[in-house]
C-alpha positions as CSV (number, residue, x, y, z in Angstrom):
1,X,10.5,36.5,32.8
2,X,8.0,37.9,30.6
3,X,7.8,37.6,26.7
4,X,6.0,40.1,24.4
5,X,4.6,39.5,21.2
6,X,6.9,40.6,18.4
7,X,4.9,41.9,15.3
8,X,7.5,40.7,13.1
9,X,7.1,37.5,14.2
10,X,3.5,37.4,13.4
11,X,4.2,38.3,9.8
12,X,6.1,35.9,9.2
13,X,4.4,32.8,10.6
14,X,2.2,31.1,8.3
15,X,-1.5,32.5,8.9
16,X,-3.3,29.1,8.6
17,X,-1.1,27.6,10.9
18,X,-3.6,25.7,13.2
19,X,-3.6,25.3,16.9
20,X,-1.8,21.9,17.7
21,X,-2.0,20.7,21.5
22,X,0.7,22.3,22.5
23,X,-0.5,25.7,21.3
24,X,-3.6,25.3,23.2
25,X,-1.6,24.5,26.1
26,X,0.4,27.2,26.1
27,X,-2.9,29.5,25.3
28,X,-4.6,28.2,28.3
29,X,-1.9,28.5,30.6
30,X,-0.6,31.7,29.6
31,X,3.0,29.9,30.3
32,X,6.0,28.4,27.5
33,X,7.7,26.1,29.9
34,X,11.0,25.3,28.9
35,X,13.5,22.4,29.3
36,X,17.0,23.2,30.5
37,X,20.4,20.9,30.9
38,X,21.8,22.4,34.1
39,X,25.2,21.0,33.9
40,X,26.2,20.9,29.6
41,X,27.7,24.4,29.9
42,X,28.0,26.0,27.6
43,X,25.3,24.9,25.4
44,X,22.8,25.0,28.9
45,X,23.5,25.5,32.3
46,X,22.2,27.2,35.2
47,X,24.0,30.1,37.3
48,X,23.7,32.5,40.5
49,X,22.1,34.5,37.4
50,X,19.3,31.8,36.5
51,X,19.5,30.1,33.1
52,X,22.5,30.8,31.5
53,X,23.9,29.6,27.4
54,X,23.6,28.4,24.1
55,X,20.1,26.9,24.5
56,X,18.3,29.1,26.5
57,X,19.1,32.7,25.0
58,X,18.2,30.6,21.5
59,X,14.9,30.0,22.9
60,X,14.3,33.4,24.7
61,X,14.8,34.8,21.1
62,X,12.2,32.4,20.2
63,X,9.1,33.1,23.0
64,X,8.2,35.7,21.0
65,X,7.2,33.9,18.1
66,X,5.8,31.3,19.9
67,X,3.6,33.6,22.0
68,X,2.0,35.1,18.7
69,X,1.2,31.7,17.4
70,X,-0.4,31.1,20.3
71,X,-2.5,34.0,19.7
72,X,-0.9,35.8,23.2
73,X,-0.1,39.6,23.3
74,X,2.0,38.3,26.2
75,X,3.1,35.5,28.1
76,X,5.5,34.0,30.9
77,X,8.2,31.5,30.2
78,X,9.5,29.1,32.8
79,X,12.6,27.7,32.7
80,X,12.5,23.6,33.6
81,X,15.5,22.1,34.7
82,X,16.1,18.1,33.0
83,X,18.4,15.8,33.6
84,X,20.1,13.3,31.2
85,X,18.0,10.7,32.7
86,X,14.2,12.4,32.5
87,X,14.6,14.9,29.8
88,X,12.3,13.6,27.1
89,X,10.2,11.7,29.1
90,X,9.1,15.1,29.9
91,X,8.8,15.8,27.1
92,X,6.5,13.3,25.5
93,X,4.4,13.6,28.9
94,X,3.8,17.5,28.5
95,X,5.5,18.6,31.8
96,X,7.6,21.0,29.1
97,X,6.6,22.4,25.8
98,X,10.4,22.5,24.3
99,X,13.8,21.1,25.7
100,X,16.2,23.9,25.0
101,X,19.0,21.9,26.4
102,X,22.2,20.2,24.4
103,X,20.7,17.0,22.6
104,X,21.7,15.4,19.4
105,X,18.7,14.1,17.3
106,X,19.1,10.9,16.7
107,X,16.4,8.0,15.2
108,X,15.7,6.2,18.7
109,X,14.9,9.3,20.4
110,X,12.7,10.6,17.9
111,X,10.4,7.5,18.6
112,X,9.7,9.4,21.5
113,X,10.0,13.1,20.9
114,X,10.0,15.3,17.9
115,X,12.9,17.3,17.1
116,X,13.1,21.2,15.7
117,X,15.4,22.1,12.9
118,X,19.1,21.7,13.8
119,X,20.4,24.0,16.3
120,X,23.4,23.6,16.7
121,X,26.1,20.6,15.5
122,X,28.7,19.4,18.1
123,X,30.9,16.4,18.0
124,X,32.3,13.9,20.5
125,X,36.2,14.1,21.4
126,X,38.4,13.6,24.1
127,X,40.2,15.7,27.0
128,X,43.4,14.5,28.3
129,X,46.5,15.1,30.2
130,X,48.6,17.3,28.7
131,X,51.3,15.2,28.5
132,X,49.2,12.1,27.4
133,X,49.6,10.6,24.0
134,X,47.1,12.2,20.6
135,X,46.7,9.0,19.5
136,X,43.0,7.0,20.0
137,X,45.3,4.1,19.5
138,X,47.1,4.6,22.5
139,X,43.7,4.2,24.7
140,X,44.5,0.2,24.5
141,X,44.4,-1.4,27.6
142,X,43.4,1.8,29.6
143,X,40.2,3.3,31.5
144,X,38.3,5.7,30.1
145,X,35.5,8.1,31.1
146,X,32.3,9.4,29.9
147,X,28.9,10.4,31.3
148,X,25.8,8.0,31.6
149,X,22.5,7.9,29.6
150,X,24.2,10.3,26.5
151,X,25.0,9.5,23.1
152,X,28.8,10.3,23.7
153,X,28.3,6.5,25.7
154,X,27.3,5.2,22.7
155,X,29.4,6.8,19.9
156,X,32.5,5.8,22.5
157,X,31.6,2.2,22.7
158,X,30.7,2.0,18.7
159,X,34.3,4.3,17.8
160,X,36.5,1.5,20.4
161,X,34.8,-1.8,18.6
162,X,35.4,-0.2,15.3
163,X,38.8,0.1,16.2
164,X,39.7,-3.1,17.9
165,X,40.4,-1.4,20.9
166,X,39.9,-2.7,24.2
167,X,39.7,-0.3,26.8
168,X,37.4,-0.2,30.1
169,X,34.9,2.1,29.8
170,X,33.9,4.3,33.2
171,X,30.2,5.6,33.6
172,X,29.8,8.5,35.5
173,X,27.0,10.6,36.3
174,X,27.9,14.2,35.5
175,X,31.1,15.8,34.2
176,X,32.6,17.2,37.3
177,X,33.2,13.7,38.4
178,X,34.6,12.5,35.0
179,X,36.7,15.3,35.2
180,X,37.7,14.6,39.0
181,X,38.6,11.0,37.9
182,X,40.9,12.3,34.4
183,X,42.8,14.5,37.2
184,X,43.4,12.5,40.1
185,X,44.7,9.7,37.1
186,X,41.4,7.3,37.5
187,X,40.9,7.4,34.1
188,X,43.5,8.2,31.2
189,X,40.7,10.4,28.8
190,X,37.3,12.0,29.5
191,X,35.4,11.6,26.3
192,X,32.3,13.9,26.2
193,X,31.0,17.1,23.2
194,X,34.0,19.3,21.8
195,X,31.9,22.8,23.7
196,X,31.2,20.7,26.7
197,X,35.0,19.8,27.3
198,X,36.7,22.5,26.6
199,X,34.2,24.7,29.0
200,X,34.9,22.5,31.2
201,X,39.0,22.9,30.4
202,X,39.3,26.3,30.2
203,X,37.6,27.1,33.5
204,X,39.7,25.0,35.4
205,X,42.7,26.9,37.3
206,X,45.0,24.1,36.0
207,X,43.9,24.8,32.8
208,X,47.4,23.8,31.4
209,X,47.1,20.8,32.6
210,X,44.8,19.4,30.3
211,X,43.9,18.9,26.5
212,X,41.0,18.7,24.4
213,X,41.6,17.0,21.1
214,X,41.1,19.3,17.8
215,X,39.5,16.3,16.1
216,X,36.2,14.8,16.2
217,X,34.9,11.5,16.4
218,X,31.5,12.0,15.7
219,X,29.4,14.7,14.2
220,X,26.3,15.5,16.9
221,X,23.2,17.5,15.0
222,X,21.6,18.7,18.2
223,X,17.9,20.5,18.0
224,X,14.9,21.0,20.3
225,X,12.9,18.4,21.5
226,X,9.1,18.7,21.5
227,X,5.8,16.2,21.9
228,X,5.9,13.7,19.4
229,X,3.5,14.6,16.4
230,X,2.3,17.8,17.0
231,X,3.2,19.0,13.2
232,X,1.5,22.6,13.9
233,X,3.6,23.1,17.3
234,X,7.1,22.3,15.5
235,X,6.3,24.5,12.4
236,X,5.6,27.4,14.5
237,X,9.1,26.6,15.9
238,X,10.8,26.0,13.0
239,X,9.5,29.2,11.6
240,X,10.6,31.6,14.9
241,X,14.2,29.8,14.6
242,X,14.1,30.9,10.5
243,X,13.5,34.1,11.6
244,X,16.4,34.0,14.2
245,X,18.6,32.4,11.5
246,X,17.8,35.2,8.4
247,X,18.0,38.2,11.0
248,X,21.3,37.2,12.4
249,X,20.7,35.6,16.1
250,X,22.6,32.2,15.6
251,X,24.9,34.0,15.4
252,X,24.7,36.6,17.2
253,X,24.7,34.2,20.5
254,X,27.2,31.6,19.6
255,X,29.7,34.7,19.9
256,X,28.2,35.9,23.2
257,X,27.8,32.4,24.7
258,X,30.7,30.5,23.8
259,X,33.1,33.9,23.4
260,X,36.3,33.1,21.9
261,X,35.4,30.6,20.0
262,X,35.4,30.2,16.5
263,X,32.1,28.3,13.8
264,X,33.7,25.0,12.2
265,X,32.8,24.4,9.4
266,X,29.8,22.3,10.6
267,X,28.8,25.3,12.6
268,X,29.1,27.5,9.5
269,X,27.0,24.5,7.4
270,X,24.4,25.0,10.0
271,X,23.9,28.7,9.1
272,X,23.9,28.2,5.6
273,X,21.6,25.6,5.7
274,X,19.6,27.1,8.1
275,X,15.3,26.9,7.2
276,X,14.6,28.7,4.4
277,X,11.5,31.8,5.0
278,X,8.3,32.0,3.2
């Protein structure tokens, strides 16, 4: 994908921005390498048309600002698929310049990578069969599913312990396996981010047989991950994101990539509290 530098972005970036390790790499290669999740629809996924979803679309719109910061009139944008297991290691090693997937910002992850300003707010919730009790306490003694290697796994274990609920946690390699287990009654409930569960259920032919809790158990603040300590690149990313917030791109991308969804309080707060332009 060929990205042209935007004049508007050039005027809004700080003129004294020093070259960073990442910007140097982008300038030398002429490529902006972006990591994305292939299986986290609607936020980040792979379709027959290539990378799709909320986060990849935001990064496509961010790219002109990155080109300008790197001193390039044009550059190639390269999408690199990542997994939940290797995504942060690929960022830390410099294999990818920016992780544009669905990544919750946590202190433990910040020991390995840095994060941009908040780009999305989600929350852990539950998918169940439509006739299942709508009560977290009803999961006592049941098998519940979650994807391995995610913050949702930690949130689920913490929530069960806090509520003193004895449930067997079954880990799955991906969401498709988890939903298949729920369909087959091998588990009573499947835990994931609300946006992911809504998309998984709505995409099914038997969507009417399932339900997703309206309430969320956690607030998951997400951002784009980058190499730790590269403050100049982080400033370039946040400056570009500020432009997109100011121009209304975030709201437009939300409506385009999550059709029919209405921004909740947390998303509205993100729009309101976005970084201020110079």
